[in-house]
C-alpha positions in Angstrom: -36.9 19.3 -3.7 -34.0 19.3 -5.9 -31.0 17.1 -5.0 -27.1 18.1 -5.7 -25.1 17.0 -7.9 -22.5 14.9 -6.2 -19.3 17.2 -6.7 -17.0 14.5 -8.7 -13.5 15.0 -9.0 -11.4 16.2 -11.8 -9.2 14.0 -13.8 -6.1 15.8 -11.4 -7.6 14.2 -8.4 -8.1 11.0 -9.9 -5.3 10.3 -11.4 -3.3 11.2 -8.1 -5.7 8.8 -5.8 -5.7 6.0 -8.3 -1.8 5.9 -8.0 -1.6 6.7 -4.2 -4.2 3.7 -3.8 -1.6 1.5 -6.1 1.8 2.7 -5.1 1.3 -0.2 -1.8 1.4 -2.6 -4.1 5.1 -1.8 -4.2 5.6 -2.4 -0.8 3.3 -5.3 0.3 4.1 -7.5 -2.9 6.7 -9.8 -2.7 9.3 -9.7 -5.7 9.0 -11.5 -8.6 10.8 -11.4 -12.7 10.3 -10.7 -15.6 11.4 -12.9 -18.7 10.5 -11.3 -21.7 10.7 -13.4 -24.9 13.3 -12.2 -27.5 14.8 -13.7 -30.2 17.9 -15.1 -29.1 15.8 -16.3 -25.4 14.7 -14.8 -22.5 15.2 -11.0 -21.0 15.5 -10.9 -17.4 13.8 -7.5 -16.0 14.0 -7.5 -11.8 13.4 -8.3 -9.3 10.1 -6.3 -8.9 7.6 -6.3 -6.0 3.6 -8.2 -7.5 1.0 -8.6 -5.3 0.7 -12.8 -6.4 -2.1 -14.9 -5.3 -5.0 -17.3 -6.6 -8.8 -16.6 -8.0 -11.2 -17.2 -5.9 -13.8 -19.9 -7.0 -16.3 -18.2 -8.1 -14.1 -16.9 -10.4 -14.0 -20.1 -12.3 -17.0 -21.2 -14.0 -17.1 -24.1 -16.2 -15.2 -24.1 -19.4 -14.5 -20.3 -18.4 -10.8 -18.4 -19.3 -9.4 -19.0 -15.7 -8.7 -22.3 -15.0 -6.9 -24.3 -11.6 -3.9 -23.2 -10.4 -4.0 -19.8 -12.3 -3.1 -16.7 -10.3 -3.1 -13.1 -10.2 -0.3 -10.6 -10.6 -0.7 -7.5 -10.6 2.4 -4.4 -10.4 2.3 -0.9 -9.6 2.2 1.0 -13.7 5.2 3.1 -12.6 7.6 0.2 -12.1 6.6 -2.4 -14.9 7.5 1.0 -17.3 10.6 1.7 -15.2 11.6 -2.3 -16.4 12.0 -0.9 -19.9 10.0 -3.7 -21.8 8.2 -0.9 -24.0 5.5 -2.7 -24.4 2.5 -5.3 -23.2 3.2 -9.1 -21.6 2.4 -12.0 -24.2 2.0 -15.3 -23.5 5.8 -16.1 -24.7 6.9 -14.3 -21.9 7.0 -15.2 -18.4 6.7 -14.1 -14.3 9.1 -15.5 -11.6 7.0 -16.0 -8.4 9.0 -18.2 -5.8 10.7 -19.9 -7.7 8.0 -20.7 -10.8 8.0 -19.3 -13.9 5.1 -19.1 -15.3 3.6 -18.2 -18.6 1.3 -14.7 -18.4 -1.9 -16.3 -20.3 -3.8 -12.5 -20.6 -2.5 -8.9 -20.0 -4.8 -5.9 -18.5 -3.6 -2.4 -18.7 -7.5 -1.2 -18.3 -9.5 -2.7 -15.4 -6.5 -0.9 -12.9 -7.5 2.5 -14.8 -9.3 6.2 -15.2 -8.8 9.4 -16.8 -6.7 8.1 -18.9 -3.7 6.8 -16.6 -2.4 3.1 -16.4 -2.3 2.8 -12.8 -1.2 -1.2 -12.3 -1.0 -4.3 -14.5 -3.3 -7.1 -14.3 -1.8 -10.5 -15.4 -2.8 -14.1 -16.0 -0.5 -16.6 -14.9 -0.7 -20.1 -15.6 2.3 -22.8 -15.6 
């Protein structure tokens, strides 16, 4: 007996579903400010909504890149692009959440992406 192939969705469906699934970040998230480092100082962007929270205990590996107190920050990609920053965030840039500025340790635009489309930017924050 031969198994039937699973009807995998086409790229357009994957993109539509991915964007729809991540659009809730703008609804359920909390306001943050993005401080972009520039030659005269910082440029403030936002506020925009982001999902911000701690890492799970099992993600804290001794000697690993995530430290106790680091936070995860997820911003919906169309919202991030609308800020007009024009580049990935770097360690000199800051995210301000609940009145606290934190450095961007890592900027990941691969984890929440598929079919050549970015759905959200995931950042590791420290400070």
